[in-house]
MIVEXSE-642512 format. One record per atom (N, C-alpha, C): x, y, z; residue in one letter. Coordinates in steps of 0.05 Angstrom, whole numbers, padded with zeros to 5 digits, always signed. Layout:
XYZA;...
//
This chain:
+00017-00024+00000M;+00000+00000+00000M;+00018+00025+00000M;+00007+00046-00013R;+00022+00071-00013R;+00017+00086+00013R;+00037+00099+00022T;+00034+00117+00045T;+00029+00145+00035T;+00006+00156+00042F;-00002+00183+00031F;+00003+00204+00052F;+00011+00227+00042T;+00015+00250+00059T;-00004+00272+00050T;-00017+00285+00069R;-00036+00306+00062R;-00021+00332+00056R;-00034+00347+00039F;-00024+00375+00036F;-00049+00393+00035F;-00045+00417+00041M;-00067+00436+00043M;-00065+00457+00021M;-00087+00461+00007M;-00088+00483-00012M;-00105+00505-00001M;-00093+00528+00002V;-00107+00551+00013V;-00113+00571-00008V;-00138+00575-00015A;-00146+00595-00035A;-00155+00619-00020A;-00138+00640-00020L;-00143+00664-00003L;-00150+00687-00021L;-00171+00701-00014M;-00180+00724-00031M;-00185+00748-00013M;-00179+00771-00023L;-00186+00796-00010L;-00193+00817-00029L;-00214+00832-00024C;-00220+00855-00040C;-00223+00878-00021C;-00202+00893-00016P;-00205+00915+00002P;-00207+00942-00011P;-00225+00958-00003F;-00225+00986-00011F;-00222+01001+00015F;-00200+01011+00021L;-00196+01026+00046L;-00198+01055+00038L;-00221+01066+00036T;-00226+01092+00025T;-00208+01096+00001T;-00186+01112+00003S;-00170+01115-00020S;-00140+01113-00014S;-00133+01092+00002C;-00105+01088+00009C;-00094+01064-00006C;-00069+01066-00015N;-00057+01043-00028N;-00045+01024-00007N;-00033+01002-00017S;-00024+00981+00002S;-00001+00991+00019S;+00012+01013+00012E;+00033+01024+00029E;+00022+01046+00047E;-00004+01051+00045G;-00016+01071+00062G;-00016+01098+00050G;-00006+01102+00026E;-00005+01128+00013E;-00033+01134+00001E;-00040+01159+00000D;-00066+01166-00012D;-00065+01163-00042D;-00086+01152-00053L;-00089+01151-00082L;-00102+01176-00092L;-00088+01196-00097I;-00099+01222-00106I;-00089+01228-00134I;-00108+01234-00151Y;-00102+01241-00179Y;-00116+01267-00186Y;-00101+01287-00192D;-00112+01313-00199D;-00119+01314-00228D;-00141+01326-00235G;-00149+01329-00263G;-00158+01303-00275G;-00151+01298-00300E;-00160+01275-00315E;-00146+01249-00305E;-00162+01228-00303L;-00151+01202-00297L;-00135+01192-00320L;-00114+01177-00315I;-00097+01166-00336I;-00113+01147-00353I;-00109+01148-00379E;-00125+01132-00398E;-00123+01102-00391E;-00146+01089-00394R;-00147+01060-00388R;-00131+01044-00408R;-00117+01023-00398K;-00103+01004-00415K;-00120+00979-00417K;-00114+00963-00438D;-00128+00938-00442D;-00108+00915-00440D;-00118+00891-00432I;-00103+00867-00433I;-00110+00852-00459I;-00090+00846-00475V;-00095+00833-00501V;-00090+00803-00497V;-00110+00787-00501L;-00109+00758-00498L;-00108+00744-00525L;-00094+00721-00525T;-00096+00703-00548T;-00123+00690-00548T;-00129+00676-00570R;-00155+00662-00572R;-00157+00641-00550R;-00136+00626-00545S;-00137+00605-00524S;-00139+00618-00497S;-00127+00641-00492E;-00129+00654-00466E;-00157+00666-00463E;-00169+00675-00484Q;-00197+00685-00482Q;-00216+00662-00475Q;-00210+00639-00486E;-00226+00615-00479E;-00223+00609-00449E;-00199+00614-00439M;-00194+00610-00410M;-00213+00628-00394M;-00216+00653-00403V;-00234+00671-00388V;-00262+00661-00389V;-00272+00652-00412T;-00299+00641-00414T;-00302+00617-00395T;-00283+00599-00395N;-00284+00576-00377N;-00282+00584-00348N;-00264+00604-00343S;-00261+00613-00315S;-00286+00626-00304S;-00300+00641-00321N;-00325+00654-00313N;-00347+00633-00308N;-00347+00612-00325A;-00367+00591-00321A;-00361+00577-00294A;-00336+00572-00289F;-00328+00560-00263F;-00336+00578-00240F;-00333+00605-00244A;-00340+00624-00223A;-00369+00621-00214A;-00387+00619-00234F;-00416+00618-00227F;-00423+00590-00215F;-00410+00569-00226N;-00415+00543-00215N;-00406+00541-00186N;-00382+00552-00180L;-00372+00552-00153L;-00390+00569-00135L;-00397+00592-00145F;-00415+00610-00130F;-00441+00596-00122F;-00453+00582-00141E;-00478+00568-00136E;-00474+00547-00115E;-00452+00531-00116K;-00447+00510-00097K;-00442+00521-00069K;-00427+00543-00067V;-00422+00555-00041V;-00448+00566-00030V;-00463+00579-00047R;-00489+00591-00039R;-00507+00569-00028R;-00509+00546-00041D;-00526+00524-00032D;-00517+00513-00005D;-00491+00516+00001D;-00480+00505+00025D;-00483+00523+00049D;-00492+00548+00044L;-00495+00568+00065L;-00523+00568+00076L;-00526+00580+00100A;-00552+00585+00110A;-00567+00605+00093A;-00592+00601+00087E;-00607+00619+00070E;-00607+00647+00081E;-00603+00667+00064G;-00604+00694+00072G;-00578+00706+00081G;-00556+00691+00081K;-00531+00700+00090K;-00515+00714+00068K;-00506+00738+00073S;-00489+00752+00054S;-00461+00739+00052S;-00450+00738+00029F;-00423+00725+00026F;-00410+00734+00000F;-00385+00729-00002M;-00370+00735-00026M;-00347+00715-00030M;-00341+00709-00055I;-00318+00692-00061I;-00302+00704-00083I;-00277+00695-00086S;-00261+00702-00109S;-00256+00676-00124S;-00272+00670-00144P;-00267+00646-00160P;-00240+00647-00174P;-00230+00670-00181L;-00204+00672-00194L;-00182+00662-00175L;-00185+00668-00149S;-00166+00659-00130S;-00165+00629-00129S;-00188+00616-00129V;-00190+00587-00129V;-00178+00576-00155V;-00183+00590-00177T;-00172+00581-00203T;-00142+00581-00202T;-00130+00602-00189Y;-00101+00603-00187Y;-00090+00580-00170Y;-00103+00574-00148A;-00094+00552-00131A;-00096+00525-00146A;-00118+00521-00159L;-00122+00496-00175L;-00103+00495-00199L;-00098+00519-00211G;-00080+00520-00234G;-00052+00512-00226G;-00042+00522-00204M;-00016+00514-00194M;-00016+00484-00188M;-00036+00475-00174L;-00037+00447-00166L;-00038+00428-00190L;-00051+00436-00211N;-00055+00419-00234N;-00028+00412-00248N;-00008+00429-00244N;+00018+00424-00255N;+00032+00401-00241N;+00021+00393-00217G;+00033+00370-00203G;+00016+00345-00205G;-00007+00347-00219A;-00025+00325-00221A;-00021+00309-00246A;-00031+00284-00246D;-00029+00267-00270D;-00053+00248-00270D;-00057+00235-00292G;-00078+00214-00294G;-00106+00225-00289G;-00122+00209-00275Q;-00150+00216-00270Q;-00152+00242-00254Q;-00134+00246-00235T;-00135+00271-00219T;-00132+00295-00236T;-00113+00294-00255K;-00109+00317-00273K;-00133+00321-00291K;-00144+00300-00301E;-00168+00301-00318E;-00191+00315-00304E;-00195+00307-00278E;-00217+00318-00263E;-00213+00348-00257E;-00188+00356-00249I;-00183+00384-00244I;-00187+00400-00270I;-00178+00390-00292C;-00182+00404-00318C;-00211+00407-00324C;-00227+00386-00319K;-00255+00387-00325K;-00269+00408-00308K;-00262+00410-00282V;-00274+00430-00265V;-00267+00458-00275V;-00241+00462-00283L;-00233+00488-00293L;-00242+00494-00321L;-00252+00473-00335G;-00263+00477-00362G;-00242+00478-00384G;-00219+00466-00379T;-00198+00465-00400T;-00180+00441-00396T;-00170+00430-00417D;-00149+00409-00415D;-00122+00420-00425D;-00121+00446-00429D;-00097+00459-00439D;-00082+00472-00416D;-00066+00457-00402V;-00053+00466-00378V;-00034+00489-00384V;-00020+00487-00407E;-00001+00508-00414E;-00015+00535-00419E;-00038+00534-00432S;-00053+00559-00437S;-00063+00570-00411S;-00071+00553-00392M;-00080+00562-00366M;-00057+00576-00352M;-00033+00564-00353N;-00010+00576-00341N;-00003+00603-00353N;-00005+00605-00380A;+00001+00630-00394A;-00019+00652-00386A;-00045+00644-00384F;-00066+00663-00377F;-00060+00674-00349F;-00054+00656-00330C;-00049+00664-00302C;-00025+00683-00301C;-00004+00677-00316R;+00020+00694-00317R;+00013+00722-00328R;-00003+00723-00349K;-00010+00748-00361K;-00026+00766-00342K;-00045+00754-00328M;-00062+00769-00309M;-00045+00779-00286M;-00025+00764-00277I;-00007+00774-00256I;+00009+00798-00266I;+00019+00796-00290D;+00036+00817-00301D;+00021+00842-00308D;-00004+00840-00317E;-00018+00863-00329E;-00042+00874-00314E;-00055+00858-00297S;-00080+00867-00285S;-00076+00890-00266S;-00052+00892-00254G;-00047+00914-00235G;-00037+00940-00248G;-00034+00940-00275K;-00023+00963-00289K;-00043+00978-00305K;-00068+00970-00304L;-00089+00982-00322L;-00098+01009-00312L;-00097+01014-00286D;-00108+01039-00275D;-00092+01047-00250D;-00075+01068-00252P;-00059+01076-00228P;-00076+01083-00204P;-00102+01089-00208S;-00119+01097-00185S;-00131+01072-00172S;-00126+01048-00183T;-00137+01023-00172T;-00113+01005-00165T;-00114+00995-00141K;-00094+00977-00131K;-00104+00948-00134K;-00089+00932-00150L;-00096+00904-00153L;-00070+00887-00154L;-00068+00867-00138S;-00045+00850-00139S;-00053+00821-00135S;-00038+00803-00148I;-00042+00774-00146I;-00016+00762-00137I;-00017+00746-00115A;+00008+00734-00105A;+00003+00704-00099A;+00024+00688-00103N;+00022+00659-00098N;+00047+00650-00082N;+00043+00628-00068A;+00065+00616-00052A;+00061+00587-00048A;+00082+00572-00046V;+00081+00544-00039V;+00100+00540-00015V;+00088+00535+00008E;+00103+00530+00032E;+00106+00500+00036E;+00131+00491+00037V;+00137+00462+00036V;+00148+00453+00063V;+00137+00431+00074N;+00147+00419+00098N;+00176+00409+00092N;+00195+00417+00108Q;+00223+00411+00103Q;+00230+00381+00101Q;+00212+00364+00110F;+00217+00336+00109F;+00207+00323+00083F;+00195+00339+00065Y;+00186+00329+00040Y;+00199+00344+00017Y;+00199+00332-00006K;+00213+00343-00029K;+00194+00345-00053K;+00192+00369-00064L;+00176+00374-00088L;+00194+00369-00113L;+00181+00361-00134Y;+00196+00357-00159Y;+00205+00384-00170Y;+00230+00384-00180E;+00241+00409-00190E;+00225+00420-00214E;+00214+00403-00230E;+00199+00413-00253E;+00173+00428-00244E;+00160+00417-00223F;+00137+00431-00212F;+00145+00459-00201F;+00167+00459-00186I;+00176+00485-00175I;+00183+00505-00197I;+00196+00495-00218K;+00203+00512-00241K;+00178+00524-00254K;+00158+00507-00258V;+00133+00516-00272V;+00118+00537-00255V;+00115+00532-00229V;+00099+00551-00213V;+00114+00577-00208V;+00140+00576-00208K;+00155+00601-00206K;+00153+00617-00231K;+00155+00603-00254A;+00155+00617-00280A;+00128+00628-00287A;+00106+00613-00281N;+00079+00621-00290N;+00062+00634-00269N;+00068+00628-00244Y;+00051+00639-00222Y;+00067+00657-00204Y;+00092+00662-00211D;+00109+00679-00194D;+00109+00670-00165D;+00107+00644-00161A;+00103+00634-00134A;+00129+00633-00118A;+00127+00641-00093E;+00149+00638-00074E;+00148+00609-00065E;+00170+00595-00066V;+00172+00567-00057V;+00192+00566-00034V;+00182+00559-00010E;+00198+00560+00014E;+00196+00534+00030E;+00218+00526+00043N;+00218+00503+00061N;+00215+00512+00090N;+00197+00500+00104L;+00192+00507+00132L;+00191+00482+00150L;+00195+00486+00175D;+00192+00465+00195D;+00163+00467+00205D;+00146+00449+00194F;+00118+00451+00201F;+00112+00444+00230F;+00131+00432+00244S;+00127+00426+00272S;+00133+00450+00290S;+00144+00471+00278S;+00151+00495+00294S;+00128+00516+00292S;+00121+00529+00314P;+00101+00551+00314P;+00108+00573+00294P;+00134+00576+00289S;+00142+00598+00271S;+00132+00593+00242S;+00128+00568+00234A;+00118+00562+00207A;+00089+00572+00204A;+00072+00567+00224L;+00045+00577+00223L;+00045+00608+00222L;+00062+00620+00238K;+00064+00650+00238K;+00073+00660+00211K;+00092+00646+00199H;+00103+00655+00174H;+00081+00654+00152H;+00065+00633+00152I;+00043+00630+00132I;+00022+00652+00136I;+00014+00656+00161N;-00006+00677+00167N;+00005+00705+00161N;+00030+00709+00167D;+00043+00735+00161D;+00043+00740+00131D;+00048+00719+00115W;+00047+00722+00086W;+00020+00731+00077W;-00001+00720+00089C;-00029+00728+00082C;-00033+00757+00089C;-00025+00764+00113A;-00029+00792+00122A;-00014+00811+00104A;+00010+00805+00097N;+00027+00823+00080N;+00016+00826+00052N;+00002+00806+00042H;-00008+00807+00014H;-00037+00815+00013H;-00049+00822+00036T;-00077+00832+00036T;-00079+00858+00052T;-00057+00872+00055N;-00057+00897+00070N;-00069+00894+00098N;-00064+00870+00110N;-00074+00863+00137N;-00104+00860+00139N;-00118+00859+00117L;-00147+00855+00118L;-00154+00826+00125L;-00137+00808+00117I;-00140+00780+00126I;-00114+00773+00140I;-00113+00777+00167P;-00088+00773+00182P;-00081+00744+00186P;-00100+00726+00184T;-00094+00697+00188T;-00111+00681+00168T;-00099+00659+00159I;-00114+00640+00142I;-00116+00613+00156I;-00096+00605+00172L;-00096+00580+00186L;-00096+00583+00216L;-00112+00567+00230E;-00112+00567+00259E;-00090+00548+00269E;-00084+00527+00254S;-00063+00508+00262S;-00051+00497+00237S;-00028+00483+00241L;-00013+00471+00219L;-00005+00443+00226L;-00015+00424+00210D;-00009+00395+00216D;+00020+00389+00209D;+00036+00380+00228P;+00064+00374+00223P;+00068+00352+00202P;+00046+00336+00196A;+00048+00315+00177A;+00042+00324+00149A;+00032+00348+00146S;+00025+00358+00119S;+00051+00363+00103S;+00049+00358+00077A;+00072+00361+00059A;+00076+00390+00050A;+00054+00405+00045A;+00057+00432+00035A;+00031+00447+00038A;+00033+00473+00036V;+00010+00491+00036V;+00012+00509+00011V;-00008+00509-00006L;-00009+00526-00030L;-00026+00550-00024L;-00016+00574-00030L;-00029+00599-00023L;-00033+00616-00048L;-00056+00629-00049N;-00061+00651-00068N;-00074+00674-00054N;-00066+00698-00060A;-00079+00722-00049A;-00084+00742-00072A;-00109+00752-00072I;-00116+00774-00091I;-00125+00798-00075I;-00113+00820-00079Y;-00119+00845-00064Y;-00129+00866-00084Y;-00151+00879-00077F;-00162+00900-00094F;-00171+00924-00078F;-00165+00947-00088K;-00175+00972-00076K;-00180+00992-00098K;-00205+01001-00100G;-00212+01020-00121G;-00230+01042-00111G;-00228+01065-00124I;-00245+01088-00118I;-00266+01091-00140I;-00290+01097-00133W;-00311+01100-00153W;-00303+01122-00173W;-00310+01118-00198T;-00307+01139-00218T;-00326+01162-00210T;-00350+01155-00202N;-00369+01175-00193N;-00374+01169-00163N;-00361+01184-00146K;-00364+01179-00117K;-00392+01187-00107K;-00401+01173-00086F;-00425+01181-00072F;-00418+01203-00052F;-00436+01222-00049D;-00432+01244-00029D;-00442+01235-00002D;-00425+01236+00018K;-00432+01227+00045K;-00457+01240+00056K;-00461+01266+00049K;-00484+01280+00060K;-00510+01269+00049K;-00509+01253+00027D;-00533+01242+00016D;-00539+01213+00027D;-00522+01203+00044T;-00526+01177+00055T;-00544+01179+00079T;-00566+01162+00079K;-00586+01163+00100K;-00594+01135+00107K;-00604+01131+00131K;-00615+01105+00139K;-00642+01101+00125K;-00644+01078+00110E;-00668+01072+00096E;-00674+01042+00099E;-00698+01034+00091D;-00706+01006+00094D;-00693+00989+00073D;-00684+00965+00082F;-00675+00944+00063F;-00692+00919+00069F;-00704+00909+00048T;-00723+00887+00051T;-00709+00860+00053T;-00714+00846+00075L;-00704+00819+00080L;-00726+00799+00076L;-00719+00773+00076S;-00739+00753+00074S;-00757+00752+00099S;-00745+00762+00121S;-00759+00762+00147S;-00772+00788+00154S;-00769+00808+00136G;-00780+00835+00142G;-00763+00857+00131G;-00760+00878+00146K;-00743+00900+00137K;-00723+00908+00159K;-00701+00920+00151K;-00682+00931+00170K;-00671+00957+00159K;-00661+00973+00176K;-00649+00999+00168K;-00620+00995+00161K;-00612+01006+00138V;-00584+01005+00129V;-00575+01033+00121V;-00549+01038+00121E;-00539+01063+00110E;-00540+01062+00080E;-00558+01078+00068M;-00563+01077+00039M;-00549+01101+00026M;-00531+01095+00008M;-00517+01117-00007M;-00535+01124-00030M;-00532+01149-00040H;-00550+01159-00061H;-00536+01178-00079H;-00540+01175-00105Q;-00530+01195-00125Q;-00546+01193-00151Q;-00546+01214-00166K;-00558+01214-00192K;-00536+01221-00212K;-00531+01203-00231D;-00510+01207-00251D;-00515+01188-00274D;-00497+01190-00294R;-00499+01173-00318R;-00483+01147-00314R;-00497+01125-00316F;-00484+01098-00315F;-00495+01081-00337F;-00480+01060-00343D;-00490+01040-00362D;-00511+01023-00347D;-00534+01020-00359M;-00556+01007-00345M;-00574+00992-00365M;-00586+00970-00356G;-00605+00955-00373G;-00625+00941-00356G;-00646+00932-00369V;-00668+00917-00355V;-00675+00893-00372V;-00679+00870-00360N;-00689+00847-00375N;-00712+00834-00359N;-00719+00810-00366G;-00742+00798-00354G;-00738+00788-00326G;-00713+00789-00316I;-00707+00779-00289I;-00697+00801-00270I;-00681+00819-00281C;-00668+00839-00263C;-00661+00864-00277C;-00655+00885-00261Q;-00642+00909-00270Q;-00612+00904-00268Q;-00597+00915-00287V;-00568+00912-00286V;-00555+00940-00288V;-00536+00946-00271I;-00522+00971-00272I;-00492+00966-00269I;-00476+00982-00282R;-00447+00980-00280R;-00437+01005-00267R;-00424+01002-00243L;-00412+01024-00229L;-00381+01022-00232L;-00369+01039-00247P;-00340+01036-00253P;-00323+01048-00231P;-00298+01039-00231Y;-00277+01050-00213Y;-00257+01065-00230Y;-00245+01086-00219G;-00223+01100-00232G;-00227+01106-00261G;-00209+01096-00278N;-00211+01101-00307N;-00229+01080-00322N;-00244+01065-00307K;-00264+01046-00317K;-00252+01020-00326K;-00227+01015-00319A;-00215+00989-00326A;-00229+00967-00309A;-00237+00974-00285Y;-00252+00955-00268Y;-00279+00967-00260Y;-00298+00950-00254S;-00324+00960-00246S;-00339+00939-00230S;-00359+00948-00216M;-00378+00930-00202M;-00404+00930-00218M;-00412+00906-00226T;-00438+00903-00239T;-00458+00892-00219T;-00480+00905-00216I;-00500+00897-00196I;-00525+00886-00211I;-00534+00863-00202L;-00558+00850-00214L;-00580+00850-00192L;-00600+00866-00196L;-00621+00871-00176L;-00647+00858-00186L;-00657+00838-00172P;-00682+00824-00182P;-00705+00843-00184P;-00721+00839-00206L;-00746+00853-00209L;-00766+00843-00189L;-00788+00857-00186E;-00810+00848-00168E;-00820+00820-00176E;-00822+00802-00157G;-00830+00775-00163G;-00808+00757-00170G;-00783+00767-00173K;-00760+00751-00179K;-00741+00751-00155K;-00722+00733-00155T;-00703+00731-00133T;-00674+00728-00144T;-00655+00730-00125T;-00627+00725-00133T;-00623+00697-00143T;-00639+00678-00133S;-00638+00650-00142S;-00645+00648-00172S;-00665+00664-00180D;-00673+00664-00208D;-00650+00674-00226D;-00635+00695-00216I;-00613+00706-00231I;-00591+00684-00235I;-00584+00671-00213I;-00562+00652-00214I;-00571+00628-00232I;-00595+00619-00229S;-00605+00596-00245S;-00603+00602-00275S;-00611+00627-00282S;-00610+00634-00310S;-00581+00635-00320S;-00563+00646-00304I;-00535+00647-00312I;-00524+00619-00316I;-00529+00601-00297I;-00519+00574-00298I;-00530+00560-00323I;-00555+00565-00329D;-00568+00551-00352D;-00559+00562-00379D;-00556+00588-00380E;-00552+00601-00406E;-00524+00613-00411E;-00509+00617-00389G;-00483+00628-00393G;-00481+00658-00387G;-00457+00668-00385W;-00452+00696-00378W;-00437+00709-00401W;-00449+00730-00412Y;-00437+00742-00436Y;-00434+00772-00432Y;-00417+00784-00448I;-00414+00813-00448I;-00441+00825-00454I;-00449+00844-00438D;-00476+00855-00441D;-00476+00877-00462D;-00489+00872-00484L;-00491+00891-00506L;-00517+00908-00503L;-00532+00903-00482T;-00557+00918-00479T;-00556+00938-00456T;-00533+00944-00446L;-00530+00965-00426L;-00526+00992-00441L;-00541+01011-00433F;-00540+01037-00446F;-00533+01059-00426F;-00517+01079-00434P;-00512+01102-00417P;-00538+01116-00410P;-00545+01118-00385T;-00570+01128-00376T;-00567+01145-00351T;-00581+01167-00350F;-00581+01183-00325F;-00599+01168-00305F;-00587+01159-00283V;-00601+01141-00264V;-00601+01152-00236V;-00622+01148-00222D;-00624+01153-00193D;-00616+01127-00179D;-00591+01128-00167V;-00580+01103-00156V;-00580+01104-00125V;-00588+01082-00113K;-00586+01078-00084K;-00572+01052-00080K;-00551+01052-00063L;-00536+01028-00058L;-00527+01028-00028L;-00533+01006-00014P;-00525+01006+00014P;-00495+01004+00018P;-00486+01017+00039Q;-00459+01011+00049Q;-00460+00982+00059Q;-00439+00966+00053F;-00439+00940+00065F;-00411+00929+00069F;-00409+00911+00088K;-00384+00899+00094K;-00389+00869+00100K;-00374+00852+00086T;-00378+00823+00088T;-00352+00809+00091T;-00350+00792+00111E;-00327+00774+00115E;-00336+00746+00113E;-00323+00729+00098S;-00331+00701+00094S;-00307+00683+00097S;-00313+00659+00106R;-00294+00637+00108R;-00307+00611+00099R;-00295+00597+00081F;-00306+00572+00071F;-00286+00550+00070F;-00295+00526+00076G;-00279+00502+00070G;-00291+00490+00045G;-00274+00487+00024L;-00284+00478-00002L;-00278+00448-00007L;-00270+00434+00014E;-00262+00406+00010E;-00286+00388+00005E;-00311+00397+00010R;-00335+00382+00002R;-00345+00391-00025R;-00342+00417-00029I;-00354+00429-00053I;-00339+00422-00079I;-00312+00423-00078L;-00297+00417-00102L;-00300+00388-00112L;-00300+00368-00093P;-00306+00341-00103P;-00333+00339-00116P;-00353+00353-00105S;-00380+00351-00117S;-00382+00365-00144S;-00362+00382-00150M;-00361+00395-00176M;-00347+00377-00197M;-00334+00355-00188G;-00323+00337-00208G;-00294+00329-00204G;-00282+00336-00181M;-00254+00328-00176M;-00251+00313-00150M;-00265+00290-00146P;-00264+00275-00121P;-00237+00262-00116P;-00223+00253-00137S;-00199+00236-00132S;-00177+00252-00118S;-00176+00279-00122A;-00155+00295-00110A;-00156+00294-00080A;-00180+00288-00069F;-00184+00289-00040F;-00184+00261-00028F;-00179+00241-00044D;-00180+00213-00036D;-00152+00200-00037D;-00142+00192-00014G;-00115+00181-00012G;-00111+00156-00028G;-00134+00142-00035N;-00132+00117-00050N;-00131+00122-00080N;-00140+00146-00089T;-00142+00150-00118T;-00127+00175-00128T;-00118+00192-00110S;-00104+00216-00118S;-00078+00210-00133S;-00072+00227-00152D;-00047+00224-00168D;-00034+00251-00170D;-00017+00258-00151F;-00001+00282-00153F;+00029+00274-00156F;+00033+00256-00174S;+00059+00244-00178S;+00079+00263-00191S;+00070+00286-00200K;+00088+00307-00211K;+00092+00330-00191K;+00081+00326-00168F;+00082+00347-00147F;+00103+00341-00126F;+00101+00318-00114C;+00117+00311-00091C;+00128+00282-00094C;+00152+00278-00084T;+00164+00251-00086T;+00149+00231-00068T;+00134+00241-00049T;+00117+00224-00032T;+00088+00226-00041T;+00073+00204-00044P;+00045+00205-00052P;+00029+00224-00033P;+00012+00241-00045T;-00002+00261-00029T;-00031+00263-00039T;-00048+00276-00022F;-00075+00283-00030F;-00082+00308-00015F;-00104+00322-00024I;-00112+00347-00012I;-00129+00340+00013I;-00122+00353+00035S;-00137+00349+00060S;-00156+00372+00065S;-00150+00396+00056Q;-00166+00419+00063Q;-00162+00441+00043Q;-00184+00455+00038V;-00183+00479+00021V;-00197+00501+00036V;-00183+00522+00042I;-00195+00544+00058I;-00197+00569+00040I;-00219+00582+00041H;-00223+00606+00025H;-00234+00628+00043H;-00220+00651+00045K;-00229+00674+00061K;-00233+00698+00043K;-00252+00714+00050S;-00257+00738+00034S;-00265+00761+00052S;-00262+00785+00041F;-00269+00809+00056F;-00277+00831+00035F;-00299+00843+00039I;-00308+00864+00021I;-00322+00886+00036I;-00319+00911+00028E;-00332+00934+00040E;-00338+00955+00019E;-00361+00967+00020T;-00367+00989+00002T;-00374+01013+00019T;-00366+01037+00009N;-00375+01062+00021N;-00376+01083-00001N;-00378+01108+00007E;-00381+01130-00012E;-00357+01133-00030E;-00333+01125-00021E;-00308+01129-00036E;-00303+01106-00056E;-00311+01082-00049G;-00305+01060-00067G;-00315+01033-00055G;-00301+01012-00063T;-00310+00985-00056T;-00288+00968-00045T;-00294+00954-00025E;-00275+00935-00013E;-00278+00909-00028E;-00279+00910-00054A;-00281+00886-00070A;-00266+00890-00095A;-00264+00869-00111A;-00248+00872-00136A;-00263+00889-00156A;-00248+00900-00174A;-00260+00916-00195A;-00255+00903-00222A;-00275+00891-00233V;-00273+00881-00260V;-00298+00889-00275V;-00294+00900-00299T;-00317+00909-00313T;-00333+00887-00325T;-00356+00880-00313A;-00372+00859-00324A;-00395+00871-00339A;-00389+00881-00362T;-00411+00890-00379T;-00423+00865-00391T;-00444+00855-00379T;-00452+00828-00386T;-00482+00826-00389T;-00490+00804-00402D;-00518+00798-00406D;-00521+00768-00403D;-00545+00759-00396I;-00550+00731-00392I;-00568+00721-00415I;-00558+00704-00432A;-00573+00695-00455A;-00597+00680-00446A;-00619+00682-00461G;-00643+00667-00455G;-00663+00682-00439G;-00655+00706-00429W;-00674+00722-00414W;-00693+00736-00434W;-00714+00748-00423A;-00731+00764-00440A;-00715+00788-00450A;-00722+00798-00473G;-00708+00821-00485G;-00710+00845-00467G;-00692+00865-00471P;-00692+00889-00455P;-00718+00905-00458P;-00727+00915-00436T;-00752+00931-00437T;-00744+00960-00441T;-00764+00976-00446V;-00759+01005-00450V;-00752+01017-00423V;-00729+01030-00422V;-00720+01043-00397V;-00735+01070-00394V;-00746+01075-00370P;-00760+01101-00366P;-00741+01124-00370P;-00752+01148-00374Q;-00735+01172-00379Q;-00717+01177-00355Q;-00727+01175-00331V;-00711+01179-00307V;-00713+01153-00290V;-00698+01132-00298P;-00700+01107-00284P;-00689+01108-00256P;-00698+01089-00240E;-00687+01086-00213E;-00673+01059-00211E;-00651+01059-00197F;-00638+01034-00190F;-00633+01035-00160F;-00653+01025-00145H;-00653+01026-00116H;-00647+00998-00105H;-00623+00993-00097A;-00615+00967-00087A;-00624+00964-00057A;-00650+00962-00054D;-00662+00961-00027D;-00672+00933-00020D;-00663+00913-00035H;-00670+00885-00030H;-00646+00868-00040H;-00644+00843-00033P;-00621+00826-00040P;-00612+00828-00069P;-00586+00829-00074F;-00576+00831-00101F;-00549+00816-00103F;-00542+00811-00128I;-00517+00798-00136I;-00498+00820-00146I;-00472+00818-00139Y;-00453+00838-00149Y;-00429+00823-00160Y;-00417+00834-00181I;-00394+00822-00194I;-00373+00843-00199I;-00348+00838-00192I;-00326+00856-00198I;-00309+00843-00219I;-00306+00857-00241S;-00292+00846-00264S;-00275+00866-00278S;-00259+00857-00297E;-00241+00874-00313E;-00252+00877-00341E;-00252+00901-00351L;-00267+00907-00376L;-00256+00893-00401L;-00230+00895-00406S;-00220+00886-00432S;-00222+00856-00436S;-00219+00840-00414T;-00220+00811-00416T;-00247+00800-00406T;-00262+00816-00391N;-00287+00807-00378N;-00282+00786-00356N;-00258+00786-00346T;-00251+00767-00324T;-00264+00774-00298T;-00277+00755-00286I;-00291+00759-00260I;-00270+00755-00237I;-00266+00775-00221F;-00247+00773-00198F;-00263+00765-00173F;-00286+00777-00169F;-00302+00772-00144F;-00331+00771-00152F;-00346+00755-00137I;-00375+00753-00140I;-00387+00748-00113I;-00408+00763-00107G;-00420+00761-00081G;-00450+00766-00081G;-00462+00762-00059E;-00491+00767-00055E;-00494+00782-00029E;-00509+00804-00030Y;-00515+00820-00006Y;-00544+00816+00001Y;-00550+00807+00025N;-00577+00802+00034N;-00585+00819+00058N;-00568+00840+00064G;-00575+00857+00086G;-00565+00847+00113G;-00554+00823+00113E;-00545+00811+00139E;-00514+00808+00138E;
//
């Protein structure tokens, strides 16, 4: 019989908007015109990666949502999980590799690696007024040895730090948690409560975002107003402004895009129409797909959006097997023969997130999701002075404009 050693994959995500401070604490102040937006140019295979990554995003979102108590606000970074799985897939083989590829929606590991490298290199350079960084690390128990080819690939494509630690020492746990704190501007100070001395390695990914609204909300217009819950109503701090935004309406929801900075990143909000729910929105996306929205039109809109702050923590070791990769978590069937010289399997996947919105910006990622959901009823006629009042549960997506890559997706339910 083979002796298996567990390893832990930690998918860590953060979307912080700390008013307008960058990760070094300096103010993000730009006088006059914002610097012109840049685009990320993808190859055809890389653009297919985005399509597959976004499909994975909604599938993961639905699974996590089903696993939560009804009515609970939450957020995930599917891109963070994609990075962790992408690194890991370079160490997999056989059935395990096939399953991970199927979950990610691609069997082209090299193209996945190239896409991840390009997003690391370019996503943080699109808008000087927006802070976005992607970091990866592989922390290795000093008593185990990773294959040199795996180390070479994750360093080259994921810019991953690969370090040997004594997992039996308290300093190893502190080092891992400090890494998380340092790469999330201390918004997620810890990711692990303990570290198993028998584990072979910990894989880490961190995504940090901080953006300022292109059109800021005025604090003097923020007032306590009702937010409708399934159990009644509660008072929330509701921000308010009237300005021109891209907006559309279909048979399920209103859609509005709130950009950050030079509009390289934005938050797209999907607000259910009367008689519809956030479940209806997700079901339609899962069934029909998520596409660039060609039916959003620049419109002068009366916008109300609550201030909100959400912190989430998930264990994905039940969810990922149910999505189609069970062998990776089974010591009898896992095949990470290109990862470690000792047979291994995944024991735990932890995902943490943090998001906050206020008048200055959003504690979430900024990706322009100018999108539409195929199969919905066609766009209705937008009133002359439409209202977009997010006073009941809604879905929000932070994405990047030129590639349509989803960085964060969440649901706000007032709780």
